[in-house]
Steps between C-alpha positions, in 0.01 A plus 500: 500500500507871423774646292761704686468875468803677371651817620378668185144401556512633851630833363193524273267428791684746726488753212123491514475512881756792517313683231165479678673580833629826352140613439407452869519805725830544689319502832278189510216420721562250785134406495471188276174592329633840399834358390319248286300781334817685425656196334173437294493870390873476397432186305207654318694816405794287372560585133403211262809571287725431788323176583522390131883575519544299817302205354699518173817500692397193697417325172846598360665357810311172474593470128864560598486234762363250247763596243776457766359152588401609850815669583462852637851622407391753241457872471155650536325502163405865469258616246643680200409871484289617214665751273 
């Protein structure tokens, strides 16, 4: 049986999809092959640093879930800013 996905995990996933979506043209093609190419280009142009940040956030959320014994009643574990 698969573990339940918490709201925080969904937010991490949605953060990625929203971020890639913001790189797509505002007017998108209704032709599926062209639309797929637009998505692939947006994905290829996605900054590696942002992807690293999103993956790190997902890891921090998973650690917080374990630390809270599966409960998802916790604040998002943001990364500390470097001085």
